[in-house]
N, C-alpha and C positions, 0 to 999 in steps of 0.2 A: 362404351368409347373403346377402344386401342391403346388401351394405356404407356405400349411401344410407338405413339405416336405423340407422345406428350414432353414434356421439358421441365426438370427437375431442378433444383434447387436442393444446398445441403440443411435448408432449414426443415424440410421433407416435403417444403408444397411441390403436384404441376402444375404446368403452365397449358393451356391449347391453347395454337398460335390460329388466328384467321383472319389473312390480312394485315394490320396495322391495329388488332385488337387481340391480349390474350383472356382468360377462361381459367382464374386461379380455384385449384382447393385442396385438399391438407390428401397427403398418400393415407394408402393403407395401414402402411410400416408407422405412420405415422400417431392414423386413428388408433387399432391395434394400442404402440407405447401407451397412448394417454388416456385408455379405458375407455366407459359412457362420460358424453359430452355434456353438457346439463346445460352453455352457456354456451355463445358466439358471441363476441362487438366486434360488430362489422364496423371499415372501416365508410365513409362519407362522400358521398356519391360528390363528382366537384371537385373532389377535393385531390391535389398535384403534389406528389407522389415523387419518391429516387429514393433504387432500389438498396435496400435496407434500412431502410425507417422501416421505428415498429407501427403497424397500423391499423394496430384490433389485438386482441388476442381471443384462446379461447379458452376457454374451462371445463377439467372433466375434474371425478368422483376424484381424482389423484393429488390431482398438481394447475395451475392456470402457464399457458405457454402461449409468449406470443407470437403473431403473424404478421410477420415479415415482407415485404416488397422483395420480389423478385425482376421487376421490375418497373424504372422510373416511367413515368401518365400520370393520367390522371382518367380516375374511378369514375368509372364510367353506367358501371350496375350495382345492384348488394341480392346476394339472397336474404332476401326481407323472410320468409319459410319457417327460415335456419332459431329468426326470433321466436316464434310459436312450440317448434319444433326440432330443437341443435341436436339431436343424437345420429340425423340424417345426414349428418359427416361420418358415424359412423355402420348406418346400416347401407349409405350408398357415395361414399363419398369421392365417381370419378364420377358421378352423373347429380340427383338429381343435391350433391350434400360439395353442390360447388360454395363456390362466397365471396367473389365478386370477379368484375370481369374488369380490366383497366385499358384503358388508347397506352400505345406505346409509342414511347417519347423519343429512348435509342435502342435505335434495331438494334444496337454495335452487342447490348447488351443480350440479345437472346444467344453468343456465338458462347457466353464466357456457365449459362447451363447446362445439363447433362442428362444427355439419353438418356433411354433405359437403361442401355448396358453396366451407363457407367456408375449413372443411381445404382444398378443390383448389388454395383459392387460394393458403392460406397453404403450401402446399408450391413451389407454382409462383414462388411470390415468391423461397424460398428459394437456389432454382435458378439463381434471375437472380446 
């Protein structure tokens, strides 16, 4: 996957936009900060979410982090494979480690997400 074509939020989630659907996962930066992921609490398929809602969590050997919806809409799919092999988000965060898909309700919210360069600047400032 071309990470430069994705959109990002400040909570270190990426979004791959295809039409009115977004596939969501955590960034390589986030999985690196979390360490070894041992459990992913997936959102419920069919659930309507608002941007900013806590919709799940990721548990690693170091901590538990909330999954915050980067966009409003309806959860259309989750990556059930993560229930058995949670560390896939460490091994392949932009591919097999995706977490969920959402049918986008408000396309204007896409403009609030960062492009690759803005996200790169965001993570570099976090490391200072």
